[in-house]
N, C-alpha and C positions, 0 to 999 in steps of 0.2 A: 504493500500500500504506500510505503514511502516513495517507491519508484514512481507510482502514479502521481503522487502529489508534486514531486519535483518536475514531472514532465508536463503538468497542466499549464496551459497558457490561454489567454483570451481567444475565443473562437474555436477552441478545441471541441471535438465531438467525442464523447466517451462511449465506447462499446465494451467497457471493462467491468461495470458494476454488478450486473446480474439483478438489478432492482426491478420490482414490479412497476406497472404503469399506474401513475396517479389517477388517470381517468377511470380506472376500474374500482377505486376505493369507494365502498358503499356508505359514504359518510352520512347522508340524510337518513337512510334506513337504520344505520347503527345509532345515530343520534336519537332517533325515536325509541330504539331499544333501551338506551341509557335513560331517557326520560321516563319510560314506563317502569323501569327498575326503581328509580328514585321515588316514583309516585306509589307504586303498587306493593313493593316489598316492605315488610315490617322493619322497624329499626334493628331488631335482633339479627336480621340478615347481614348487617354491616358490622357485626361483632366479630371477634376472633373465630375462625371457622376451621373446618376440616383441612388438614395438611394435604390430603390427596386431591381436593378439588370440590367444587360445588356439585351436589348430588345430581341435579338435573342436567348440568353440562356433561358430567361424566356419563350419564345415561345416553345422551345424544351422541357423544363420541364413540361409545361402545356400539351404539346402533349403526353408525356408519361403518365401523369395522365388521360388524356382523353381516351387513349387506354385501360385504366383499368376501365373505367366506370364513371369517375369523370367529371362533367361538368365544366372543368377548362379552364380559359382564361389566357393569359400571364399577364394581369393586376392583377390576383389573386396571383401572385408569388412574394415573397420577398426573394432574395438571401442573405444568411447569411455567416458569417465567421465560418463555421462549425455548426453542429447541437447543440453543446453546447451553442453557442450564440443564436441560435433559441429558445432553452428552456429558456434562460435568458430573451429574449424579451417577451416571454409569461408570465414569472413570473413578469416582470416589469409592464406589462399592466393589468394582471388579479389578482395578488395575493398581499395581505398585510400580515403583521404579524398576526398570528392566523387564517388566512384563512383556511377553511377546504378543503383539497385535498383528493379525493378518488383515490386510486391507486391499480392496481392489485398487487398481492404479491405472489412470488418474482417478481422483475422487475429491469430495468436497473439502476444501482447505480449512473451513471453520471448525469442523470436527477434529481434523488433524491437529489444529492448534490446541484444542483442549487436551488431546492425548499427549502432545509434545510436552505440556506442562507437567505431566506425570513422569516424564523420563522413560517412556516405553521404548521398546525395540520393535521396529516394523519389519514385516515380511510382506512384500508386494505380491499380489495375485494378478495375473495378466487378464486383460479384457479384449474383446473384439467388438464388432459393430452392434452386437446384441447384448452387450454387458459382460459381466465377469464370466470367465471360462470355467466350466465345471471340472475339466481335466486338471486345470492348474489349482483349483480349490483343493482337489484331492491330493495333489502333490504337496502343497503347502501344509495341509492338515496332517498328513502322514509323516512328513519330515520334521516339522517344527512344533507340532502340538500346541498351537497358540491358545492363549487364555480367551481371546475374543476375536471374532471376525466382523469387520465393519463393511457394510455394503449399502449402496445407494441404488436400489433396484429399479426405480422409476423416476422419470425426469432426471436422469443421472446428471449430476453436476461435476464435471463440465461438459459431458459429451451429448446429453439429451437422449441417451439410449434407454430402452425399456427392456428389462430382463424378462424373457418368456417364462410362462408359468412352469413349463416342464423343467427348466433349469432351476427355478426356485425350489421346486419339490426335491430335486436331486441334491441341492446344496443342503437343505434341511436334513436329508437322510445322511449325508456325509458328516454333518455337525453332530448328529446323534452317534454315529459310528465312532468318531474320534473324540467325543466328549468336548466339543467346542461351543461356547456361548456365541450367539449371533446378535448383532445390533443392526437392524435394518432401518434406514431413513426413508420414510414414505412421503416426505415433503414434495409437493408438486403433483401428486397423483391425479388431482382434478384437471390438470392441464395436459391430458393425453389427447392427441389431435385426430388420429385416423382410426382408432379402435378404442374399445373400452379398456379401462385400466385393469391389468391382470391382478389376481389375488396376491395379497402380501405373503411373504414367507411364513408369517405367523399362522396362516391358514393351513399349513402343512405340518405344524408343530404339535406334538402330542405330549411332550414332557417338560414344557416351560423353559426351553433353552433359547427361544427366539424372543427378543425384546424389540418392540416397534416404537419408533420415534417419529414425530411429525411436528412441523412448525405450521401454525395457523396464521402467523404473521404474514407470510409470503402470499398465501392464497386469499387473504382478506385485506389487511394493510399492516405494514411493519410496526406502527406505533401501538398495535394491539399487544405485542409482546406476550403471546400465549402459545405454548406448545404442550405436548403431552407425551407420556410414556405408557405403553401397554405392556404389562408384565404379569406373570403368574407365579405363585409358589413363594419359596423362601427369598428369591431375589426381589420380589415385589415388596416384601416386608423390609428388607435392607434398604431399598430405594426410598421407602417412606421415611425411615429414620434419617437418611441423608437429606431428604427434602426439609424435614423439620430443622435440622442443624443449619441448613443453607439460608432459609428465609421464612420458616414456619409455614407460610401459605402464600399463594399467588392472589393478587388483588381480587377480592370478592365482587366488588362493583363491576370490574371488567368481565369477570366470569359470568355474572348474572346477565349482564347486557348481551354478552356473546351468546349465551343460551337462548335468550329471546330472539336474537337475530337469526340464529341457525334453525330455530324452531318455526320461523315464519316463511311465507312464500318468497320473501325478498332474497333469502339465501340461495334458493334454486335459481332465481333470475340472475343473481350476481355470478354464479358459477357458469351459467350459459353465456352470458354476455362477455365475461372475461375470456372464456375459451375461444369464442368467436374472434375477439379482438387479437388475441395472441396468435391464433392460427393465421389470420391475415398478415400479421407482421412477420411471422415465420416464413410464409410463402414468398413475400416480397423480399425478405432478407436473403433467402437462399437464391432467389432469382438474381439479385444484385451481385452475389458472389460469383454466380456463373457468368455474369456479364463483365465484371470488373476484375475478377481474380480467376480467369479461365483455367489456369493451370492447377487450381486447388481441387482436391478430391474430397468433397464435403458431402456427408450424408445428412439430409434434412432431419432435425431432431424429432423423434417420435413424441416427445413431451418436454415441457419446460421452456426456458427462454434463452438457451445458450447453444452456440455452435462451436464445435471443436475444429480448429484449422491446423492440421498437421503440416509441418514444414519439412522440406527435404533435409536429409541428415547433415548435409554440408553447411546448412545455414544455422548461425547462432541465434537462439531465441532472443538474447539481449540485443543483437544487431537488428533483428526484425522489430523489436519493441522500440528501439531508438529511431529507426527509420520511420515508423508509423507516427511517433511523437513529432518528428520534424514536419510531417505532412499535416499535422493538426488532428490526429485521431489517436485516442488512448485505447489500448488493448490490454488484456490480462495475460502475462507470460505464463508458460506452462509449469514452471518449477514448483510453485506453491501447491499444485494439485497432486504432486507425486509424494507419497509418504516419506521417501528417503530424500526428497527434493532433487533427485537426479532422474532424468528420463529423456526421451526423444524430444527434439525441439517442437514447439507448437504454441498456439495462441488460443485463448478462449474469447469469443466474440459474443456479446449479449445484445439482444434486440428488444427486450420486453418493455423498457422504460422510455423509448423514444419513438416518435412518429415515423411513418414510412419514408417521407422525403428526407428527413434528417438521417435515418438509418442508411438509405441509399447513398447519400453523400459521404457518410462515414466509411462505407464499404469502398466507394470510389477512391477515397484517400488511402485506404489499405492497399488497394490495387496499385495505386501510383507509388506507394512506398516500396512495395515488394516487387512490382513489375514481374518479369519472368525470371524466377530465381535460377533457372538453368542457363540464362544468358548473362545475368548480372554478377559481377565479382564484388560489388560494394557490400553485399550482405555476408560474404564469406567470413567465418570466424570460428572461434572455439567456444562452445557453451561453457559459461562460467570462466 
């Protein structure tokens, strides 16, 4: 992020953030939900409350998981102050310094940052266009016996891949065979564009070794700062204790208003309109890449708001980042998405937060910066 700050200048277009579109934020509908909460709930509702979350919100969240094939009950839900806290609770309960964490690569850098603070040792699991590879999961599980496997199976950040259900089922079976806990991040499952979202890994779990995490901040609006964990058995009890130690409970006012919003027709409208807007932006963004960066081999993301631009091996990620910054476009370099911070050169480009004309201009600048890498020597360099 310091790199991005230093590279920012007036007129620059940012394709780096991965932020949602402000146009999708349901502020009026959510404002009405806040108003009804303050008018209708008794004063006791604003007292110190359950550390695991508001009962009605937990019921709603469990219902969404049940609708996707997970045998979830409201008692399995722990509401958190964003998914970042959810990841931190997992790290508190499961990880020690030098714990072995298996992680798909590339993957979401925010969760990696949480695990980094615990001093863990990473083993990377290779991925392809459909997400993490089952054969490499088995290799890593059998050879390293990790304490935890972290996977982002849907709206994969940074690639936009969606893990097929058959792979999810196989991964859970492998986790059972090798006694590995699994943390799946389901953030962004609502933003699948061309098919229904597949079932979470938790739908195939029979012994409580899969923990599901989701941020609602990204699918509704970031200021919400609400996420949750789905967990069963002894691990759920340990997570509840960790939640109490962290901050006792997440804002009841926000939870109650969120429950009213999600329980109203406005939530379904919000999901439909958001998905339509992001689908249009995705299609225009991928078209712009084909026009202005014709050498790039880019697969349209199946979900989410990010595109992964792999660079030829002889190009330095840093050189590509610098060239883009000189053209007035900010991109996200690949290294933060690799658990070991080492990997093939690439860039993450995000389209969710900007309108189509601005995004096209941003991609045009990327194309001007990189030109044809097979013909240009200005981008040659050594990664790091």
